[in-house]
C-alpha positions in Angstrom: 32.0 66.4 67.4 31.3 67.1 71.1 31.5 70.8 70.5 29.1 70.6 67.6 26.7 68.5 69.7 26.9 71.0 72.5 26.2 74.0 70.2 23.3 72.2 68.7 22.0 71.0 72.1 21.9 67.4 71.1 23.6 64.3 72.4 26.6 62.9 70.6 24.8 59.6 70.0 22.2 61.5 67.9 24.9 61.9 65.2 24.9 58.1 64.8 21.2 57.4 64.7 20.1 56.7 61.2 16.3 56.5 61.4 16.3 59.5 58.9 17.3 57.2 56.1 13.7 56.2 55.4 12.7 59.8 54.8 12.5 61.3 51.3 14.8 64.1 50.1 12.0 66.6 50.6 11.4 65.5 54.2 15.1 65.6 54.9 15.3 69.2 53.6 12.2 70.2 55.7 13.8 68.7 58.8 17.1 70.6 58.1 15.2 73.8 57.6 13.3 73.3 60.9 16.5 72.6 62.8 18.3 75.6 61.2 15.6 78.0 62.4 16.3 76.9 66.0 20.1 77.2 65.7 22.0 80.3 66.9 24.8 82.0 64.9 27.6 79.9 66.4 25.8 76.7 65.5 25.1 77.9 62.0 28.8 78.7 61.5 29.7 75.2 62.7 27.1 73.6 60.5 28.4 75.4 57.4 31.9 74.1 58.1 30.6 70.6 58.7 28.4 70.5 55.5 31.3 71.9 53.4 33.5 69.1 54.8 30.9 66.4 54.0 30.1 67.5 50.4 33.6 67.9 49.2 
């Protein structure tokens, strides 16, 4: 998780803040799209792996 946090340039604690729970699915998708635009190729590769692991 530390590696993912480093690639995404966020703090590890950010993975455990759940303020996003109040957002609608549309708002969550918009937030994801915004973050993806700022992420480099290595970060995108890690995110794909992470998302695949979560949705299985």
